[in-house]
gemmi code that builds the backbone of each chain (N, CA, C; Angstrom):
import gemmi

chains = {
    "A": [
        ("UNK", (30.824, -42.633, 322.908), (29.607, -43.207, 322.485), (29.851, -44.405, 321.420)),
        ("UNK", (31.099, -44.379, 320.925), (31.181, -45.662, 320.037), (32.504, -46.395, 320.560)),
        ("UNK", (32.502, -47.760, 320.192), (33.693, -48.485, 320.528), (34.730, -48.153, 319.472)),
        ("UNK", (35.944, -48.274, 320.015), (37.051, -47.999, 318.923), (37.203, -48.942, 317.808)),
        ("UNK", (36.967, -48.509, 316.613), (37.052, -49.339, 315.454), (38.339, -48.912, 314.783)),
        ("UNK", (39.300, -49.766, 314.648), (40.587, -49.344, 314.011), (40.502, -48.897, 312.531)),
        ("UNK", (39.319, -49.387, 311.933), (39.157, -49.085, 310.510), (38.300, -47.724, 310.246)),
        ("UNK", (37.779, -47.112, 311.412), (37.066, -45.992, 311.379), (38.026, -44.764, 311.112)),
        ("UNK", (37.529, -43.783, 310.256), (38.435, -42.631, 309.832), (38.444, -41.552, 311.007)),
        ("UNK", (39.509, -41.033, 311.212), (39.550, -39.915, 312.316), (40.302, -38.663, 311.627)),
        ("UNK", (39.938, -37.598, 312.162), (40.329, -36.260, 311.572), (40.656, -35.328, 312.877)),
        ("UNK", (41.717, -34.755, 312.729), (42.205, -33.842, 313.797), (41.731, -32.390, 313.205)),
        ("UNK", (40.834, -31.670, 314.013), (40.312, -30.452, 313.579), (41.426, -29.398, 313.412)),
        ("UNK", (41.337, -28.513, 312.423), (42.409, -27.537, 312.291), (41.724, -26.141, 312.310)),
        ("UNK", (42.458, -25.136, 312.475), (41.889, -23.813, 312.683), (41.010, -23.478, 311.350)),
        ("UNK", (39.792, -22.984, 311.617), (38.972, -22.624, 310.547), (37.990, -23.801, 310.026)),
        ("UNK", (38.126, -24.981, 310.530), (37.233, -26.065, 310.234), (35.854, -25.866, 310.709)),
        ("UNK", (34.880, -26.409, 310.125), (33.575, -26.461, 310.671), (33.017, -27.807, 310.353)),
        ("UNK", (32.002, -28.284, 311.040), (31.555, -29.699, 310.691), (30.981, -29.667, 309.273)),
        ("UNK", (30.359, -28.550, 308.956), (29.738, -28.577, 307.504), (30.863, -28.724, 306.473)),
        ("UNK", (32.131, -27.958, 306.718), (33.158, -28.041, 305.865), (33.765, -29.463, 305.737)),
        ("UNK", (33.781, -30.165, 306.921), (34.308, -31.507, 307.014), (33.385, -32.429, 306.242)),
        ("UNK", (32.074, -32.079, 306.453), (31.051, -33.030, 305.838), (31.104, -32.930, 304.216)),
        ("UNK", (31.324, -31.639, 303.770), (31.548, -31.505, 302.338), (32.773, -32.142, 301.865)),
        ("UNK", (33.888, -32.163, 302.668), (35.158, -32.737, 302.193), (35.004, -34.322, 302.156)),
        ("UNK", (34.334, -34.748, 303.194), (34.426, -36.337, 303.303), (33.167, -36.892, 302.592)),
        ("UNK", (32.034, -36.188, 302.564), (30.867, -36.806, 301.930), (30.420, -36.074, 300.733)),
        ("UNK", (30.983, -34.967, 300.410), (30.461, -34.044, 299.156), (29.220, -33.445, 299.555)),
        ("UNK", (28.783, -33.402, 300.723), (27.367, -32.808, 301.154), (27.592, -32.111, 302.447)),
        ("UNK", (27.572, -30.795, 302.605), (27.730, -30.212, 303.866), (26.501, -30.453, 304.964)),
        ("UNK", (25.382, -30.777, 304.264), (24.202, -31.031, 305.041), (24.299, -32.118, 305.944)),
        ("UNK", (25.271, -33.032, 305.644), (25.524, -34.276, 306.275), (26.362, -34.092, 307.515)),
        ("UNK", (26.620, -32.842, 307.978), (27.469, -32.669, 309.172), (26.995, -33.213, 310.363)),
        ("UNK", (25.536, -33.519, 310.431), (25.004, -34.094, 311.560), (25.569, -35.456, 311.767)),
        ("UNK", (25.882, -36.187, 310.662), (26.488, -37.580, 310.882), (27.801, -37.422, 311.731)),
        ("UNK", (28.573, -36.520, 311.302), (29.848, -36.394, 312.150), (29.475, -35.874, 313.533)),
        ("UNK", (28.492, -35.005, 313.823), (28.171, -34.527, 315.083), (27.651, -35.756, 315.974)),
        ("UNK", (26.805, -36.505, 315.274), (26.300, -37.678, 316.077), (27.238, -38.763, 316.481)),
        ("UNK", (28.247, -38.822, 315.626), (29.316, -39.865, 315.945), (30.304, -39.358, 317.046)),
        ("UNK", (30.220, -37.992, 317.136), (31.252, -37.480, 318.148), (30.558, -36.720, 319.429)),
        ("UNK", (29.442, -37.161, 319.682), (28.740, -36.563, 320.800), (29.439, -36.700, 322.179)),
        ("UNK", (30.359, -37.670, 322.251), (31.104, -37.868, 323.439), (32.055, -36.694, 323.620)),
        ("UNK", (32.471, -35.968, 322.435), (33.438, -34.810, 322.657), (32.746, -33.421, 322.262)),
        ("UNK", (31.725, -33.556, 321.530), (31.096, -32.405, 320.978), (29.668, -32.101, 321.687)),
        ("UNK", (29.493, -30.975, 322.240), (28.188, -30.670, 322.870), (27.345, -29.867, 321.744)),
        ("UNK", (28.097, -29.070, 320.952), (27.330, -28.122, 320.030), (27.967, -28.307, 318.708)),
        ("UNK", (27.071, -28.645, 317.716), (27.729, -28.877, 316.343), (28.548, -27.594, 315.673)),
        ("UNK", (28.157, -26.510, 316.309), (28.880, -25.186, 315.725), (30.133, -24.882, 316.647)),
        ("UNK", (30.396, -25.785, 317.525), (31.724, -25.375, 318.301), (32.689, -26.510, 318.300)),
        ("UNK", (33.535, -26.483, 317.347), (34.691, -27.499, 317.369), (35.928, -26.702, 317.574)),
        ("UNK", (36.946, -27.425, 318.142), (38.164, -26.695, 318.407), (39.335, -27.411, 317.739)),
        ("UNK", (40.177, -26.696, 317.376), (41.505, -27.199, 316.833), (42.193, -28.269, 317.664)),
        ("UNK", (42.538, -29.322, 317.070), (43.254, -30.268, 317.907), (42.302, -31.363, 318.332)),
        ("UNK", (40.978, -31.191, 318.279), (39.966, -32.292, 318.567), (40.074, -33.405, 317.556)),
        ("UNK", (39.922, -34.539, 317.990), (40.121, -35.717, 317.201), (38.665, -36.279, 316.855)),
        ("UNK", (38.201, -36.061, 315.705), (36.795, -36.335, 315.484), (36.684, -37.759, 314.650)),
        ("UNK", (35.779, -38.539, 314.860), (35.573, -39.759, 314.081), (34.705, -39.359, 312.904)),
        ("UNK", (35.082, -39.918, 311.671), (34.314, -39.558, 310.524), (33.636, -40.779, 309.993)),
        ("UNK", (32.394, -40.953, 310.514), (31.739, -42.182, 310.194), (31.505, -42.648, 308.782)),
    ],
    "B": [
        ("UNK", (76.297, -150.663, 310.925), (76.687, -149.493, 310.140), (75.376, -148.837, 309.813)),
        ("UNK", (74.402, -149.608, 309.322), (73.173, -148.937, 308.970), (72.494, -148.249, 310.080)),
        ("UNK", (72.493, -149.115, 311.265), (71.848, -148.581, 312.453), (72.656, -147.184, 312.902)),
        ("UNK", (73.802, -147.250, 312.652), (74.551, -146.014, 313.200), (74.162, -144.830, 312.271)),
        ("UNK", (73.935, -145.121, 310.939), (73.535, -144.012, 310.105), (72.094, -143.345, 310.456)),
        ("UNK", (71.312, -144.369, 310.873), (69.959, -144.100, 311.202), (69.958, -143.181, 312.464)),
        ("UNK", (70.897, -143.578, 313.426), (70.964, -142.966, 314.746), (71.452, -141.454, 314.462)),
        ("UNK", (72.425, -141.315, 313.515), (72.984, -139.945, 313.119), (71.826, -139.096, 312.676)),
        ("UNK", (71.112, -139.719, 311.662), (69.970, -138.998, 311.078), (68.934, -138.582, 312.111)),
        ("UNK", (68.590, -139.505, 313.073), (67.689, -139.187, 314.023), (68.077, -138.118, 314.888)),
        ("UNK", (69.416, -138.275, 315.267), (69.989, -137.058, 316.123), (69.837, -135.758, 315.423)),
        ("UNK", (70.226, -135.778, 314.195), (70.221, -134.505, 313.439), (68.800, -133.962, 313.397)),
        ("UNK", (67.972, -134.739, 313.062), (66.506, -134.476, 312.970), (65.982, -133.824, 314.360)),
        ("UNK", (66.438, -134.563, 315.339), (66.026, -134.142, 316.635), (66.643, -132.748, 317.121)),
        ("UNK", (67.921, -132.588, 316.615), (68.588, -131.381, 317.002), (67.879, -130.126, 316.257)),
        ("UNK", (67.605, -130.543, 314.946), (66.923, -129.488, 314.083), (65.626, -129.090, 314.690)),
        ("UNK", (64.732, -130.009, 315.115), (63.551, -129.771, 315.654), (63.697, -128.993, 316.999)),
        ("UNK", (64.645, -129.386, 317.644), (64.930, -128.692, 318.928), (65.267, -127.274, 318.662)),
        ("UNK", (66.058, -127.004, 317.723), (66.526, -125.675, 317.278), (65.429, -124.896, 316.923)),
        ("UNK", (64.552, -125.431, 316.095), (63.349, -124.880, 315.610), (62.373, -124.476, 316.698)),
        ("UNK", (62.221, -125.462, 317.647), (61.275, -125.104, 318.754), (61.874, -124.054, 319.611)),
        ("UNK", (63.144, -123.871, 319.587), (63.690, -122.834, 320.563), (63.473, -121.525, 319.958)),
        ("UNK", (63.275, -121.476, 318.673), (63.040, -120.147, 317.933), (61.602, -119.756, 318.141)),
        ("UNK", (60.641, -120.722, 318.468), (59.176, -120.349, 318.487), (58.845, -119.166, 319.385)),
        ("UNK", (59.330, -119.293, 320.619), (59.031, -118.223, 321.652), (59.502, -116.922, 321.252)),
        ("UNK", (60.849, -116.800, 320.885), (61.303, -115.413, 320.395), (60.617, -114.837, 319.057)),
        ("UNK", (60.217, -115.859, 318.170), (59.373, -115.359, 316.899), (58.009, -114.879, 317.374)),
        ("UNK", (57.248, -115.612, 318.326), (56.070, -115.071, 318.678), (56.142, -113.765, 319.485)),
        ("UNK", (57.251, -113.718, 320.268), (57.410, -112.367, 320.950), (57.763, -111.340, 320.020)),
        ("UNK", (58.580, -111.606, 319.033), (58.976, -110.513, 318.138), (57.737, -109.953, 317.516)),
        ("UNK", (56.913, -111.055, 316.848), (55.688, -110.559, 316.050), (54.748, -109.680, 317.062)),
        ("UNK", (54.611, -110.233, 318.350), (53.601, -109.496, 319.197), (54.164, -108.102, 319.482)),
        ("UNK", (55.425, -107.918, 319.533), (56.036, -106.714, 319.886), (55.821, -105.697, 318.689)),
        ("UNK", (56.019, -106.281, 317.630), (55.892, -105.445, 316.341), (54.353, -104.866, 316.355)),
        ("UNK", (53.490, -105.906, 316.444), (52.074, -105.539, 316.513), (51.605, -104.437, 317.485)),
        ("UNK", (52.089, -104.734, 318.559), (51.829, -103.815, 319.736), (52.397, -102.355, 319.445)),
        ("UNK", (53.626, -102.313, 318.918), (54.070, -100.961, 318.625), (53.420, -100.284, 317.600)),
        ("UNK", (52.958, -101.069, 316.505), (52.231, -100.411, 315.511), (50.819, -99.991, 315.883)),
        ("UNK", (50.203, -100.824, 316.815), (48.757, -100.600, 317.265), (48.764, -99.291, 318.028)),
        ("UNK", (49.937, -98.978, 318.704), (49.915, -97.819, 319.634), (49.776, -96.536, 318.848)),
        ("UNK", (50.159, -96.395, 317.519), (50.000, -95.206, 316.687), (49.321, -95.437, 315.429)),
        ("UNK", (48.543, -96.547, 315.227), (47.889, -96.775, 314.003), (46.907, -95.845, 313.650)),
        ("UNK", (46.159, -95.379, 314.718), (45.110, -94.251, 314.241), (45.757, -93.080, 313.713)),
        ("UNK", (46.820, -92.727, 314.240), (47.560, -91.471, 313.799), (48.133, -91.726, 312.435)),
        ("UNK", (48.762, -92.943, 312.354), (49.296, -93.268, 310.902), (48.359, -93.221, 309.871)),
        ("UNK", (47.137, -93.725, 310.132), (46.112, -93.811, 309.200), (45.695, -92.354, 308.801)),
        ("UNK", (45.888, -91.448, 309.667), (45.550, -90.100, 309.409), (46.462, -89.280, 308.713)),
        ("UNK", (47.706, -89.502, 309.180), (48.889, -88.645, 308.717), (49.873, -89.251, 307.785)),
        ("UNK", (49.861, -90.603, 307.625), (50.887, -91.264, 306.792), (50.279, -92.624, 306.197)),
        ("UNK", (49.174, -92.504, 305.482), (48.404, -93.736, 305.205), (49.192, -94.607, 304.180)),
        ("UNK", (49.909, -93.981, 303.324), (50.614, -94.626, 302.268), (51.703, -95.285, 302.865)),
        ("UNK", (52.489, -94.723, 303.701), (53.691, -95.357, 304.477), (53.115, -96.502, 305.244)),
        ("UNK", (51.943, -96.396, 305.857), (51.455, -97.477, 306.647), (51.175, -98.666, 305.965)),
        ("UNK", (50.744, -98.525, 304.721), (50.340, -99.714, 303.777), (51.611, -100.503, 303.582)),
        ("UNK", (52.796, -99.836, 303.483), (54.082, -100.655, 303.223), (54.398, -101.350, 304.430)),
        ("UNK", (54.374, -100.828, 305.625), (54.717, -101.418, 306.931), (53.687, -102.523, 307.169)),
        ("UNK", (52.441, -102.329, 306.903), (51.469, -103.335, 307.192), (51.803, -104.647, 306.332)),
        ("UNK", (52.263, -104.399, 305.131), (52.668, -105.544, 304.157), (53.772, -106.352, 304.828)),
        ("UNK", (54.750, -105.735, 305.466), (55.716, -106.238, 306.101), (55.384, -107.075, 307.272)),
        ("UNK", (54.484, -106.456, 308.074), (54.018, -107.146, 309.231), (53.174, -108.443, 308.909)),
        ("UNK", (52.360, -108.280, 307.897), (51.459, -109.401, 307.351), (52.499, -110.585, 306.873)),
        ("UNK", (53.464, -110.209, 306.208), (54.490, -111.302, 305.796), (55.061, -112.099, 307.007)),
        ("UNK", (55.369, -111.158, 307.951), (55.974, -111.750, 309.234), (55.038, -112.727, 309.898)),
        ("UNK", (53.766, -112.269, 309.966), (52.759, -113.069, 310.608), (52.459, -114.392, 309.918)),
        ("UNK", (52.521, -114.221, 308.549), (52.252, -115.431, 307.761), (53.462, -116.534, 307.899)),
        ("UNK", (54.548, -116.031, 308.038), (55.864, -116.893, 308.282), (55.637, -117.497, 309.731)),
        ("UNK", (54.979, -116.812, 310.648), (54.815, -117.222, 311.990), (53.828, -118.425, 311.896)),
        ("UNK", (52.680, -118.165, 311.124), (51.506, -119.178, 310.984), (52.147, -120.399, 310.308)),
        ("UNK", (53.112, -120.241, 309.348), (53.700, -121.456, 308.592), (54.781, -122.084, 309.623)),
        ("UNK", (55.035, -121.483, 310.810), (55.990, -122.149, 311.800), (57.380, -121.918, 311.268)),
        ("UNK", (57.589, -120.996, 310.310), (58.967, -120.592, 309.921), (59.508, -119.677, 310.847)),
        ("UNK", (59.828, -120.124, 312.161), (60.313, -119.225, 313.220), (61.628, -118.706, 312.953)),
        ("UNK", (62.411, -119.338, 312.178), (63.831, -118.911, 311.909), (63.780, -117.824, 311.087)),
        ("UNK", (62.868, -117.780, 310.091), (62.617, -116.607, 309.203), (62.001, -115.501, 309.815)),
        ("UNK", (61.072, -115.684, 310.857), (60.432, -114.669, 311.495), (61.593, -113.933, 312.380)),
        ("UNK", (62.359, -114.710, 313.253), (63.292, -114.180, 314.123), (64.359, -113.328, 313.189)),
        ("UNK", (64.681, -113.815, 312.177), (65.682, -113.164, 311.251), (65.147, -111.743, 310.618)),
        ("UNK", (63.834, -111.865, 310.280), (63.287, -110.568, 309.587), (62.594, -109.577, 310.472)),
        ("UNK", (62.217, -110.009, 311.815), (61.681, -109.225, 312.669), (62.275, -107.903, 312.931)),
        ("UNK", (63.619, -107.890, 313.167), (64.302, -106.593, 313.506), (64.088, -105.644, 312.440)),
        ("UNK", (64.161, -105.982, 311.230), (63.927, -104.966, 310.170), (62.589, -104.446, 310.031)),
        ("UNK", (61.534, -105.286, 310.387), (60.202, -104.878, 310.393), (59.923, -103.920, 311.555)),
        ("UNK", (60.578, -104.371, 312.649), (60.484, -103.513, 313.830), (61.167, -102.086, 313.619)),
        ("UNK", (62.158, -102.068, 312.847), (62.908, -100.755, 312.527), (61.921, -100.011, 311.563)),
        ("UNK", (61.266, -100.679, 310.644), (60.338, -99.861, 309.657), (59.098, -99.341, 310.468)),
        ("UNK", (58.852, -100.090, 311.534), (57.580, -99.514, 312.392), (58.116, -98.258, 313.121)),
        ("UNK", (59.378, -98.361, 313.654), (59.853, -97.221, 314.448), (59.959, -95.961, 313.511)),
        ("UNK", (60.454, -96.296, 312.243), (60.600, -95.129, 311.252), (59.359, -94.523, 310.931)),
        ("UNK", (58.268, -95.397, 310.816), (57.040, -94.868, 310.557), (56.467, -94.098, 311.673)),
        ("UNK", (56.823, -94.546, 312.908), (56.409, -93.710, 314.186), (56.884, -92.323, 314.053)),
        ("UNK", (58.235, -92.206, 313.609), (58.898, -90.937, 313.526), (58.174, -90.112, 312.448)),
        ("UNK", (57.870, -90.677, 311.332), (57.210, -90.014, 310.343), (55.972, -89.381, 310.668)),
        ("UNK", (55.196, -90.293, 311.330), (53.787, -89.904, 311.796), (53.770, -88.728, 312.840)),
        ("UNK", (54.920, -88.863, 313.759), (55.038, -87.783, 314.734), (55.365, -86.490, 314.106)),
        ("UNK", (56.242, -86.554, 313.090), (56.629, -85.326, 312.399), (55.485, -84.593, 311.665)),
        ("UNK", (54.821, -85.548, 310.932), (53.664, -85.056, 310.248), (52.520, -84.389, 311.008)),
        ("UNK", (52.376, -85.194, 312.110), (51.233, -84.763, 313.072), (51.629, -83.295, 313.705)),
        ("UNK", (52.913, -83.258, 314.077), (53.297, -82.025, 314.677), (53.214, -80.818, 313.553)),
        ("UNK", (53.519, -81.159, 312.311), (53.456, -80.077, 311.267), (51.990, -79.724, 310.987)),
        ("UNK", (51.074, -80.801, 311.049), (49.702, -80.376, 310.876), (49.077, -79.664, 312.080)),
        ("UNK", (49.541, -80.110, 313.237), (49.003, -79.341, 314.467), (49.620, -77.750, 314.447)),
        ("UNK", (50.789, -77.674, 314.025), (51.273, -76.230, 314.012), (50.710, -75.474, 312.844)),
        ("UNK", (50.311, -75.973, 311.831), (49.602, -75.260, 310.704), (48.114, -74.963, 311.299)),
        ("UNK", (47.595, -75.848, 311.908), (46.219, -75.741, 312.372), (46.235, -74.584, 313.544)),
        ("UNK", (47.213, -74.629, 314.379), (47.360, -73.627, 315.437), (47.429, -72.163, 314.834)),
        ("UNK", (48.370, -72.170, 313.657), (48.593, -70.770, 313.080), (47.291, -70.408, 312.452)),
        ("UNK", (46.696, -71.305, 311.854), (45.364, -70.895, 311.110), (44.392, -70.491, 312.073)),
        ("UNK", (44.406, -71.070, 313.299), (43.469, -70.704, 314.330), (43.720, -69.372, 314.866)),
        ("UNK", (45.057, -69.090, 315.036), (45.375, -67.744, 315.512), (45.055, -66.651, 314.542)),
        ("UNK", (45.364, -66.986, 313.150), (45.031, -65.998, 312.125), (43.502, -65.745, 312.094)),
        ("UNK", (42.791, -66.815, 312.217), (41.326, -66.695, 312.142), (40.808, -65.776, 313.235)),
        ("UNK", (41.388, -65.945, 314.457), (41.032, -65.220, 315.618), (41.263, -63.636, 315.302)),
        ("UNK", (42.226, -63.445, 314.727), (42.722, -62.137, 314.269), (41.749, -61.451, 313.225)),
        ("UNK", (41.586, -62.251, 312.095), (40.781, -61.805, 311.103), (39.294, -61.687, 311.601)),
        ("UNK", (38.794, -62.690, 312.446), (37.409, -62.523, 312.790), (37.085, -61.252, 313.626)),
        ("UNK", (38.225, -60.712, 314.125), (38.014, -59.362, 314.703), (37.956, -58.213, 313.776)),
        ("UNK", (39.046, -58.297, 312.925), (39.215, -57.232, 311.964), (38.281, -57.148, 310.726)),
        ("UNK", (37.908, -58.314, 310.074), (36.987, -58.050, 308.969), (35.629, -57.637, 309.344)),
        ("UNK", (35.021, -57.915, 310.429), (33.792, -57.329, 310.754), (33.809, -55.853, 311.141)),
        ("UNK", (35.009, -55.468, 311.683), (35.199, -54.037, 311.902), (35.314, -53.238, 310.688)),
        ("UNK", (35.990, -53.909, 309.697), (36.149, -53.158, 308.254), (34.716, -53.093, 307.687)),
        ("UNK", (33.987, -54.056, 307.739), (32.788, -54.204, 306.989), (31.822, -53.050, 307.790)),
        ("UNK", (31.908, -53.014, 309.066), (31.027, -51.999, 309.712), (31.528, -50.527, 309.241)),
        ("UNK", (32.843, -50.289, 309.260), (33.256, -48.934, 308.962), (32.872, -48.604, 307.622)),
        ("UNK", (33.039, -49.460, 306.591), (32.884, -49.277, 305.288), (31.405, -49.137, 304.967)),
        ("UNK", (30.501, -49.980, 305.568), (28.965, -49.944, 305.398), (28.527, -48.570, 305.906)),
        ("UNK", (29.096, -48.037, 306.893), (28.570, -46.774, 307.474), (28.930, -45.675, 306.473)),
        ("UNK", (30.140, -45.739, 305.976), (30.517, -44.683, 305.045), (29.582, -44.796, 303.690)),
        ("UNK", (29.483, -45.980, 303.223), (28.608, -46.205, 302.103), (27.224, -45.740, 302.360)),
        ("UNK", (26.679, -46.011, 303.447), (25.295, -45.551, 303.762), (25.231, -44.080, 303.810)),
        ("UNK", (26.293, -43.403, 304.327), (26.267, -42.008, 304.495), (26.436, -41.361, 303.047)),
        ("UNK", (27.327, -41.911, 302.220), (27.575, -41.371, 300.886), (26.361, -41.580, 300.018)),
        ("UNK", (25.581, -42.630, 300.329), (24.369, -42.891, 299.544), (23.338, -41.869, 299.802)),
        ("UNK", (23.311, -41.136, 300.995), (22.469, -40.140, 301.286), (23.007, -38.725, 300.821)),
        ("UNK", (24.187, -38.722, 300.348), (24.812, -37.415, 299.921), (24.283, -36.985, 298.578)),
        ("UNK", (24.050, -35.729, 298.465), (23.523, -35.096, 297.186), (24.597, -35.159, 296.130)),
        ("UNK", (25.891, -35.081, 296.616), (27.040, -35.182, 295.677), (28.047, -36.208, 296.289)),
        ("UNK", (28.935, -36.547, 295.625), (30.058, -37.246, 296.106), (31.345, -36.423, 296.371)),
        ("UNK", (32.108, -36.918, 297.306), (33.381, -36.123, 297.584), (34.314, -36.192, 296.411)),
        ("UNK", (35.223, -35.177, 296.549), (36.277, -35.201, 295.270), (36.879, -36.584, 295.277)),
        ("UNK", (37.401, -36.853, 294.190), (38.157, -38.111, 293.921), (37.242, -39.410, 294.073)),
        ("UNK", (36.034, -39.235, 293.936), (35.094, -40.443, 293.896), (33.906, -40.036, 293.185)),
        ("UNK", (33.951, -40.638, 291.882), (32.798, -40.380, 290.970), (31.805, -41.423, 291.216)),
        ("UNK", (30.738, -41.407, 290.339), (29.601, -42.171, 290.400), (29.910, -43.716, 290.290)),
        ("UNK", (30.712, -43.790, 289.086), (31.085, -45.207, 288.713), (32.014, -45.876, 289.805)),
        ("UNK", (32.891, -44.962, 290.373), (33.862, -45.413, 291.504), (33.005, -45.819, 292.744)),
        ("UNK", (31.956, -45.041, 293.004), (31.142, -45.516, 294.045), (30.400, -46.760, 293.897)),
        ("UNK", (29.896, -46.798, 292.662), (29.208, -48.086, 292.381), (30.144, -49.421, 292.545)),
        ("UNK", (31.333, -49.062, 292.115), (32.407, -50.261, 292.286), (32.624, -50.595, 293.797)),
        ("UNK", (32.575, -49.467, 294.620), (32.801, -49.608, 295.933), (31.595, -50.609, 296.627)),
        ("UNK", (30.317, -50.152, 296.172), (29.391, -50.930, 296.714), (29.295, -52.436, 296.258)),
        ("UNK", (29.635, -52.629, 295.063), (29.729, -53.973, 294.527), (30.866, -54.769, 295.305)),
        ("UNK", (31.915, -54.035, 295.602), (33.062, -54.780, 296.222), (32.674, -54.999, 297.668)),
        ("UNK", (31.929, -54.181, 298.328), (31.546, -54.331, 299.670), (30.659, -55.575, 299.768)),
        ("UNK", (29.715, -55.653, 298.767), (28.819, -56.912, 298.866), (29.698, -58.163, 298.627)),
        ("UNK", (30.659, -58.101, 297.711), (31.657, -59.299, 297.568), (32.342, -59.555, 298.939)),
        ("UNK", (32.729, -58.521, 299.530), (33.533, -58.766, 300.784), (32.680, -59.392, 301.712)),
        ("UNK", (31.446, -58.955, 301.840), (30.416, -59.575, 302.909), (30.197, -61.111, 302.603)),
        ("UNK", (30.001, -61.398, 301.172), (29.944, -62.769, 300.778), (31.160, -63.607, 301.054)),
        ("UNK", (32.281, -62.986, 300.839), (33.584, -63.757, 301.210), (33.629, -64.030, 302.682)),
        ("UNK", (33.256, -63.084, 303.558), (33.284, -63.316, 304.861), (32.347, -64.341, 305.461)),
        ("UNK", (31.028, -64.300, 304.840), (30.049, -65.299, 305.164), (30.576, -66.597, 304.814)),
        ("UNK", (31.162, -66.805, 303.751), (31.683, -68.122, 303.255), (32.757, -68.471, 304.205)),
        ("UNK", (33.645, -67.522, 304.511), (34.641, -67.948, 305.620), (34.213, -68.526, 306.910)),
        ("UNK", (33.071, -67.754, 307.377), (32.534, -68.300, 308.633), (32.025, -69.703, 308.478)),
        ("UNK", (31.415, -69.929, 307.290), (30.805, -71.226, 307.052), (31.926, -72.328, 306.995)),
        ("UNK", (33.042, -71.941, 306.360), (34.050, -72.886, 306.305), (34.654, -73.245, 307.668)),
        ("UNK", (34.867, -72.049, 308.426), (35.396, -72.300, 309.879), (34.464, -73.245, 310.642)),
        ("UNK", (33.122, -72.839, 310.562), (32.144, -73.708, 311.334), (32.102, -75.139, 310.897)),
        ("UNK", (32.557, -75.425, 309.634), (32.637, -76.829, 309.219), (33.951, -77.425, 309.599)),
        ("UNK", (34.753, -76.717, 310.271), (36.139, -77.285, 310.657), (37.218, -77.114, 309.709)),
        ("UNK", (36.943, -76.382, 308.662), (37.970, -76.180, 307.546), (38.645, -74.871, 307.775)),
        ("UNK", (39.442, -74.879, 308.935), (40.161, -73.524, 309.275), (41.038, -73.041, 308.269)),
        ("UNK", (41.781, -73.823, 307.531), (42.558, -73.274, 306.492), (41.959, -72.540, 305.369)),
        ("UNK", (40.824, -73.206, 304.951), (39.921, -72.655, 303.906), (39.307, -71.377, 304.507)),
        ("UNK", (38.926, -71.341, 305.612), (38.350, -70.248, 306.332), (39.241, -69.021, 306.288)),
        ("UNK", (40.431, -69.293, 306.721), (41.462, -68.265, 306.691), (41.721, -67.684, 305.361)),
        ("UNK", (41.844, -68.609, 304.326), (42.076, -68.181, 302.963), (40.916, -67.178, 302.556)),
        ("UNK", (39.708, -67.508, 302.740), (38.702, -66.720, 302.412), (38.563, -65.378, 303.153)),
        ("UNK", (38.871, -65.539, 304.524), (38.833, -64.268, 305.278), (39.983, -63.310, 304.825)),
        ("UNK", (41.171, -63.921, 304.353), (42.096, -62.968, 303.925), (41.670, -62.294, 302.576)),
        ("UNK", (40.949, -63.042, 301.906), (40.430, -62.461, 300.527), (39.561, -61.282, 300.975)),
        ("UNK", (38.551, -61.649, 301.915), (37.683, -60.582, 302.360), (38.409, -59.319, 302.856)),
        ("UNK", (39.465, -59.381, 303.658), (40.209, -58.452, 304.208), (40.866, -57.576, 303.047)),
        ("UNK", (41.441, -58.404, 302.180), (42.133, -57.707, 300.944), (41.204, -56.835, 300.213)),
        ("UNK", (39.885, -57.289, 300.006), (38.899, -56.595, 299.406), (38.605, -55.284, 300.268)),
        ("UNK", (38.386, -55.401, 301.514), (38.289, -54.386, 302.391), (39.280, -53.299, 302.364)),
        ("UNK", (40.588, -53.822, 302.305), (41.666, -52.780, 302.176), (41.559, -52.066, 300.806)),
        ("UNK", (41.289, -52.731, 299.826), (41.066, -51.932, 298.424), (39.911, -50.907, 298.629)),
        ("UNK", (38.827, -51.248, 299.353), (37.739, -50.294, 299.338), (38.122, -49.084, 300.242)),
        ("UNK", (38.857, -49.417, 301.464), (39.183, -48.300, 302.267), (40.104, -47.283, 301.549)),
        ("UNK", (40.990, -47.848, 300.663), (41.856, -47.010, 299.927), (41.017, -46.180, 298.905)),
        ("UNK", (40.049, -46.796, 298.223), (39.309, -46.014, 297.185), (38.474, -44.950, 297.831)),
        ("UNK", (38.049, -45.196, 299.259), (37.185, -44.320, 299.793), (38.185, -43.157, 300.594)),
        ("UNK", (39.352, -43.382, 300.519), (40.320, -42.584, 301.221), (40.072, -42.561, 302.696)),
        ("UNK", (39.794, -43.771, 303.183), (39.397, -43.864, 304.686), (40.620, -44.283, 305.433)),
        ("UNK", (41.759, -44.471, 304.832), (42.947, -44.841, 305.664), (43.496, -43.679, 306.577)),
        ("UNK", (43.728, -44.028, 307.764), (44.299, -43.031, 308.701), (45.777, -43.114, 308.425)),
        ("UNK", (46.299, -41.940, 308.089), (47.706, -41.895, 307.860), (48.521, -41.506, 309.165)),
    ],
}
model = gemmi.Model(1)
for chain_id, residues in chains.items():
    chain = gemmi.Chain(chain_id)
    for i, (resn, *xyz) in enumerate(residues, 1):
        res = gemmi.Residue()
        res.name, res.seqid = resn, gemmi.SeqId(i, " ")
        for name, pos in zip(("N", "CA", "C"), xyz):
            atom = gemmi.Atom()
            atom.name, atom.element = name, gemmi.Element(name[0])
            atom.pos, atom.b_iso = gemmi.Position(*pos), 0.0
            res.add_atom(atom)
        chain.add_residue(res)
    model.add_chain(chain)
structure = gemmi.Structure()
structure.add_model(model)
structure.setup_entities()
């Protein structure tokens, strides 16, 4: 969905991660998990289902 | 005896005039060659070695003045030195032109690289700033003051980038590159503050 921007931040999912947890870590607000989901719709179908090893863009 | 002296003087004068006349053609040819050589690269000389050109022009003018005064012997005698200074100037101009062209090519290549990178940095940072602006709290290691600094720095970066673009559009590639480098340096600082660097 997005063109590769070398300055965009990426994160490789670890066991136990959720989008809410990542949103809290990167933005300080777990409610902003939708931002991460929207930016990764090419690899995610469901915001509740992320798998270890997936490389997600953190917009 | 008197007639003999007169004849000798007449012969000497005739010989002198003949010698002088024989120098006319080589003198004219020498001046024409010098002028022609200089004309071939005058435009570049004015651009890349204006001061050196003034010195050579003065020598050529002196040569032409001597030719106008019909001092052919002097012209023939001094023309090789003037021709040599024209050749030296030609070398100087060629070297300076090559240096300037190499610098311009390097600036152009760097601009091409920066004109891809800086907008990508701006986009990545702007997206993060927009998201953080909607956050109810800020992430660890970024307090409110730090975030305000980030926003100010981002605006400065965008201004630097706009100025760089204007400089480049005006043909000032070196200035454009200097400003684009400054914009990128600002972007690198912001990425570091936001911990957006991918390790």
